[in-house]
C-alpha positions in Angstrom: -71.2 -7.7 112.7 -68.7 -9.4 110.4 -68.8 -12.5 112.6 -72.7 -12.5 112.5 -72.6 -12.3 108.7 -70.0 -15.1 108.5 -72.2 -17.3 110.7 -75.3 -16.7 108.6 -73.3 -17.4 105.4 -72.0 -20.7 106.9 -75.6 -21.7 107.7 -76.7 -20.9 104.2 -73.8 -23.0 102.8 -74.7 -25.9 105.1 -78.3 -25.7 103.9 -77.2 -26.1 100.3 -74.7 -28.9 101.2 -77.0 -30.8 103.5 -78.8 -32.9 100.9 -75.5 -34.1 99.4 -74.1 -34.8 102.8 -77.3 -36.7 103.8 -77.1 -38.8 100.7 -73.4 -39.6 101.3 -74.0 -40.5 104.9 -76.9 -42.6 103.9 -74.7 -44.5 101.5 -72.1 -45.0 104.2 -74.6 -46.5 106.6 -76.0 -48.7 103.8 -72.5 -50.1 103.3 -71.8 -50.5 107.0 -75.1 -52.1 108.1 -76.7 -53.2 104.9 -79.9 -51.0 105.4 -81.1 -48.3 103.0 -81.7 -45.4 105.4 -81.4 -42.8 102.6 -84.3 -44.2 100.6 -86.9 -44.2 103.4 -88.6 -41.0 104.4 -87.6 -40.0 108.0 -90.2 -39.5 110.7 -89.2 -36.5 112.8 -92.0 -36.9 115.4 -90.6 -37.8 118.8 -88.5 -36.7 121.7 -84.7 -36.4 121.5 -81.6 -35.6 123.6 -78.2 -34.5 122.5 -74.8 -33.0 123.2 -73.3 -30.0 121.4 -69.9 -28.2 121.1 -69.0 -25.1 119.2 -67.7 -21.5 119.3 -69.2 -18.4 120.8 -68.3 -14.7 121.0 -69.6 -12.1 123.4 -69.5 -8.3 123.1 -70.7 -5.6 125.3 -70.6 -1.9 126.0 -69.6 -1.1 129.6 -70.7 2.3 130.8 -69.1 3.8 133.9 -70.3 7.0 135.5 -69.4 8.9 138.6 -71.9 11.2 140.4 -72.1 14.1 141.1 -69.2 15.0 138.7 -71.1 14.2 135.5 -68.3 11.9 134.4 -69.0 9.0 132.0 -66.9 6.5 130.1 -68.0 4.0 127.5 -65.8 0.9 126.7 -66.4 -1.8 124.1 -65.6 -5.3 125.4 -65.3 -8.6 123.7 -64.3 -12.2 124.3 -64.7 -15.6 122.4 -63.9 -19.2 122.8 -65.1 -22.8 122.7 -68.4 -23.9 124.2 -70.0 -27.2 125.3 -73.5 -28.1 126.3 -76.6 -30.2 125.6 -80.2 -30.0 124.4 -83.4 -31.9 124.6 -86.8 -31.5 122.9 -89.8 -32.8 121.0 -90.7 -32.6 117.4 -94.1 -33.0 115.7 -94.2 -33.6 111.9 -97.2 -32.6 109.7 -96.5 -33.7 106.1 -93.2 -32.0 105.2 -93.4 -29.4 108.1 -92.0 -29.9 111.6 -92.7 -27.9 114.7 -91.2 -28.4 118.1 -89.9 -27.2 121.5 -86.4 -27.5 122.9 -84.4 -26.7 126.0 -80.7 -26.0 125.9 -77.8 -25.4 128.3 -74.4 -24.2 127.3 -71.2 -23.5 129.1 -69.6 -20.3 127.8 -66.6 -19.7 130.1 -66.0 -16.1 128.9 -64.8 -13.0 130.6 -65.4 -9.4 129.6 -62.7 -7.1 131.0 -63.1 -3.4 131.8 -63.3 -1.3 134.9 -64.9 -4.3 136.7 -64.6 -7.5 134.8 -67.7 -9.8 134.3 -67.8 -13.5 133.7 -70.3 -15.1 131.3 -70.5 -18.8 132.4 -73.8 -20.5 131.6 -76.6 -19.9 129.1 -80.0 -21.6 129.4 -82.6 -21.4 126.7 -86.2 -22.4 126.0 -86.9 -22.4 122.2 -89.7 -23.1 119.7 -88.6 -24.4 116.3 -90.3 -24.6 112.9 -88.8 -26.4 109.9 -89.2 -28.0 106.6 -88.1 -31.6 105.7 -86.3 -30.7 102.5 -85.0 -34.2 101.9 -85.8 -37.6 103.2 -83.5 -37.2 106.1 -82.7 -33.5 106.2 -84.6 -30.9 108.3 -84.0 -27.1 107.8 -85.3 -25.0 110.6 -85.5 -21.6 112.3 -85.8 -21.1 116.0 -86.7 -18.4 118.6 -85.7 -18.7 122.2 -86.0 -17.1 125.6 -82.3 -17.1 126.7 -81.0 -16.7 130.2 -77.3 -15.8 130.4 -75.4 -16.0 133.7 -73.4 -12.7 134.1 -71.4 -12.3 137.2 -69.2 -9.3 138.1 -65.7 -10.4 139.2 -63.1 -8.9 141.5 -65.7 -7.4 143.8 -63.2 -7.7 146.7 -61.9 -4.3 145.4 -65.1 -2.7 146.7 -64.6 -4.1 150.2 -65.4 -1.6 152.9 -67.8 0.4 150.6 -71.5 0.5 150.4 -72.6 -0.9 147.1 -75.3 -3.0 145.4 -74.9 -5.5 142.6 -77.5 -6.5 140.0 -76.1 -9.5 138.1 -76.9 -13.2 137.7 -79.1 -14.6 135.0 -80.3 -11.9 132.5 -83.0 -12.7 130.0 -82.9 -11.9 126.3 -84.3 -12.9 122.9 -82.3 -15.4 120.9 -82.8 -16.1 117.2 -81.2 -18.8 115.1 -81.3 -21.3 112.3 -79.9 -24.7 111.6 -79.9 -28.1 109.8 -80.6 -31.5 111.2 -79.5 -34.6 109.3 -80.6 -38.1 110.2 -77.8 -40.6 110.0 -80.2 -43.4 110.7 -83.7 -43.6 112.2 -82.4 -42.5 115.6 -79.2 -40.6 115.4 -79.3 -36.9 114.3 -76.4 -34.7 113.3 -76.9 -30.9 113.7 -75.2 -27.6 112.8 -76.8 -24.4 114.2 -76.1 -20.7 114.6 -77.7 -18.3 117.0 -77.6 -14.6 118.0 -78.6 -13.5 121.5 -79.7 -9.9 121.7 -78.9 -7.5 124.5 -81.2 -8.1 127.5 -81.4 -6.7 131.0 -78.3 -4.8 132.1 -76.0 -6.0 134.8 -75.2 -3.2 137.2 -73.0 -2.2 140.1 -73.7 1.0 142.1 -71.0 2.1 144.6 -72.7 4.5 146.9 -69.4 5.5 148.7 -67.7 6.8 145.5 -70.8 7.6 143.5 -69.6 5.2 140.7 -72.0 3.0 138.7 -71.1 0.4 136.1 -73.6 -1.2 133.7 -73.0 -4.0 131.2 -75.2 -5.1 128.3 -73.7 -8.1 126.5 -74.9 -9.8 123.3 -73.7 -13.2 122.0 -73.3 -15.1 118.8 -72.6 -18.8 118.6 -72.1 -21.6 116.1 -72.4 -25.2 117.4 -72.5 -28.8 116.1 -74.5 -31.5 117.9 -75.3 -35.2 117.9 -78.7 -36.3 119.3 -80.6 -39.5 119.8 -84.3 -39.6 118.9 -86.5 -42.0 121.0 
């Protein structure tokens, strides 16, 4: 929870700082190329594609039960690390308001330990965005996405010779976030964004030989910076 609060606080700070940053970057591009990009209003309508890198953390409650002994254990798991990925989308501007749709892919590379470890490798997302062009080249936005997180149980060789079923793979969940886009010039867009992915469908293993079942319900937070090109 503290990490989520810190993420939201960072986004709020970036929102406040974005106009000053946009003005300074506009001045830098004026000096470099002799064009006044900071003075002309930006047009956000169009398609774009970009790359992103950042930091993400995963947490989950792993529940282990054994039938028919009515035994249950609950373990809290967590991992965090660097991420890399990309995004592409389309914006449409109406006066100072901008709406759009965006697809994302992110490599997480995280492992949640426990009775049976699970790897969280990829996350795919399809989002809608709505924002306000607060300055000539600054867009403040919120987003909601349908996220698919790839959850795979590891070390399944330990169950060799037993009768078991596995329900893992891509699990869907709601993702909410917010961010700031800053146009460095008419085409290049710098981004900072934070998201929280809620718990979705559980990943589960049922070992029919021992009567053991293991369920996992991870959630994720991430903060990322990106650079995109608008066509």
